[in-house]
LORO-967742 format. One record per residue (C-alpha): residue number from 1; residue in one letter; x, y, z. Coordinates in steps of 0.001 Angstrom, whole numbers, plus 500000, padded with zeros to 6 digits. Each point is the difference from the previous one (the first is absolute). Example, Ala and Ser with C-alpha at 12.3 -4.5 7.8 and 13.67 -1.06 7.14 Angstrom:
% LORO-967742
1, a, 512300, 495500, 507800
2, s, 501370, 503440, 499340
% end
This chain:
% LORO-967742
1, m, 131227, 568392, 239356
2, v, 498368, 500136, 503436
3, g, 502704, 502414, 501165
4, q, 499289, 502287, 497043
5, v, 496288, 499958, 500697
6, k, 500608, 500813, 503686
7, r, 502165, 502995, 499091
8, g, 497432, 501121, 497449
9, l, 497193, 499819, 502522
10, k, 501972, 502018, 502514
11, r, 500927, 502716, 497512
12, l, 497616, 500146, 497093
13, q, 496598, 498370, 500043
14, p, 497495, 499437, 502758
15, p, 499173, 496287, 500393
16, n, 496480, 500512, 498635
17, f, 501084, 501648, 496750
18, c, 498077, 498431, 497155
19, l, 500124, 499958, 496249
20, d, 497150, 501335, 497870
21, d, 498222, 496642, 500223
22, g, 500049, 500114, 503812
23, k, 502549, 497236, 500511
24, t, 502314, 500668, 502923
25, a, 503373, 498443, 500767
26, l, 498279, 497794, 502587
27, y, 497542, 498821, 497359
28, s, 502924, 499073, 497729
29, a, 501854, 498233, 502820
30, a, 496877, 497958, 500817
31, f, 499450, 499272, 496301
32, t, 503483, 498500, 499665
33, g, 499978, 498277, 503399
34, n, 503028, 501917, 501240
35, s, 499592, 499600, 503766
36, g, 503214, 501906, 500804
37, l, 498891, 503060, 498073
38, t, 496474, 499659, 501397
39, t, 501393, 499996, 503547
40, m, 502155, 503039, 499332
41, l, 497155, 501983, 498423
42, l, 497694, 499158, 502898
43, e, 502702, 501180, 502415
44, f, 499929, 503315, 498118
45, d, 496224, 500143, 500631
46, a, 498853, 499106, 496505
47, d, 496201, 499767, 499980
48, p, 498867, 496405, 499296
49, e, 496532, 501222, 499046
50, l, 501008, 502014, 496923
51, g, 498967, 498221, 496825
52, d, 500191, 500439, 496289
53, h, 497476, 502299, 498342
54, a, 498733, 497626, 497331
55, w, 498927, 497030, 502143
56, g, 500385, 501185, 503571
57, l, 502391, 497152, 500711
58, k, 502045, 500481, 503141
59, p, 503322, 498342, 500899
60, m, 498120, 497271, 501898
61, h, 497949, 499161, 496879
62, v, 503019, 499603, 497730
63, a, 501933, 497991, 502597
64, a, 497009, 497630, 500284
65, t, 499664, 499811, 496208
66, y, 503587, 498878, 499519
67, g, 500315, 497845, 503115
68, w, 502364, 502092, 502146
69, s, 498840, 498850, 503449
70, d, 503066, 501500, 501709
71, v, 499119, 503430, 498592
72, i, 496415, 499576, 501219
73, e, 501291, 499245, 503507
74, l, 502107, 503180, 499936
75, l, 497032, 502082, 498853
76, l, 497746, 498520, 502681
77, e, 502615, 500762, 502661
78, r, 499781, 503634, 498922
79, k, 496204, 499953, 500382
80, a, 499085, 499786, 496329
81, r, 496300, 499166, 499708
82, v, 499615, 496289, 499361
83, d, 496605, 500487, 498330
84, s, 500788, 503106, 497947
85, r, 498074, 500072, 496749
86, c, 501007, 500936, 496486
87, n, 497694, 501610, 497422
88, r, 498432, 496577, 499318
89, y, 499330, 499624, 503759
90, r, 502444, 497108, 500169
91, t, 502114, 499453, 503090
92, p, 503512, 498530, 500093
93, l, 498338, 496715, 501001
94, h, 498143, 499990, 496669
95, y, 503253, 500375, 498058
96, a, 501833, 497347, 502004
97, s, 497029, 497636, 499520
98, q, 499756, 500655, 496284
99, n, 503687, 499300, 499464
100, g, 500349, 496987, 502298
101, h, 502447, 501468, 502534
102, i, 499370, 497864, 503081
103, d, 502727, 501631, 502120
104, c, 498468, 503421, 499335
105, l, 496561, 498669, 500919
106, r, 501308, 498767, 503334
107, v, 501731, 503303, 500799
108, l, 496928, 502021, 499016
109, l, 497602, 497782, 501962
110, d, 502274, 500095, 503042
111, g, 500018, 503782, 499596
112, g, 496207, 500092, 500266
113, a, 498872, 499989, 496356
114, d, 496244, 499603, 499591
115, l, 498978, 496922, 497980
116, k, 496492, 501341, 499448
117, l, 500899, 503124, 498009
118, t, 498983, 500005, 496341
119, d, 501230, 502038, 497054
120, s, 497963, 502244, 497675
121, n, 498671, 496893, 498207
122, g, 498975, 498296, 503243
123, w, 502910, 497539, 499874
124, s, 501493, 498749, 503266
125, c, 503571, 498747, 500280
126, m, 498715, 496421, 500216
127, l, 498132, 500403, 496721
128, l, 503171, 501366, 498384
129, v, 501913, 496929, 501174
130, a, 497375, 497711, 498485
131, t, 499873, 501752, 496623
132, n, 503666, 500875, 499456
133, c, 501708, 496641, 500263
134, h, 502281, 500680, 497000
135, g, 500550, 496254, 499775
136, f, 501310, 499791, 503545
137, f, 497170, 497964, 501465
138, r, 502045, 498717, 502911
139, s, 501178, 503499, 500933
140, s, 496441, 501324, 499843
141, l, 498781, 497096, 502094
142, n, 502684, 500809, 502583
143, i, 498870, 503623, 500052
144, w, 496375, 498952, 500456
145, c, 500985, 497705, 502840
146, s, 502071, 502739, 501648
147, l, 497132, 502478, 499763
148, l, 497477, 497484, 501312
149, r, 502276, 499000, 502891
150, f, 500385, 503658, 500900
151, a, 496235, 500590, 499821
152, l, 499361, 496944, 502177
153, s, 502578, 501100, 502561
154, m, 498330, 503412, 500145
155, a, 496637, 498324, 500546
156, r, 501477, 497907, 502824
157, h, 501359, 503156, 501620
158, a, 496536, 501541, 499850
159, f, 498734, 497169, 502209
160, c, 502998, 500025, 502323
161, g, 499012, 500161, 503637
162, l, 496350, 499096, 499461
163, q, 498616, 496884, 501650
164, r, 497496, 499391, 497246
165, p, 500220, 501338, 496442
166, d, 496185, 500181, 499758
167, a, 500124, 502907, 502480
168, v, 501566, 502114, 497259
169, f, 496880, 499581, 497879
170, g, 497537, 500401, 502846
171, l, 498844, 496392, 499814
172, s, 499698, 499105, 503644
173, g, 497517, 497181, 499418
174, e, 497504, 501485, 502453
175, g, 496294, 500181, 499263
176, k, 499728, 496704, 498143
% end
């Protein structure tokens, strides 16, 4: 099948051809988790930022929704925006959080995803984890712990190289 798609791309359709609903071949490859097809389409310069018309979901969003961390890595290597937003202002991190995909969370956070971004309802990814357990309390707890560990490591990096953390807040202790 991959050979047929390659020949078709070379002869017939540009890699960003989309159906009436805006779904491209790259979108479909990300949706199904087909990393081989995703790689090939990206090599043919398929645009990872083209999304469907109805929801504005991009390949990164659907890969995060269904837990395809290897596809997310491929998209990030090709400079797909880690914090791209759909029509509901959700990022791929929101979808990975909502669906309990810890591997996707790690890849997205390592790729620079912003934990503080909220969707159109004001929901952060951490709030989605807390409210969408789907009976998988342990999995949700693991996600929470992963997100908190990442946030704490980022906070430690903010203080890296400073002798005293109170200098960051301008609390020198003088004038008392």
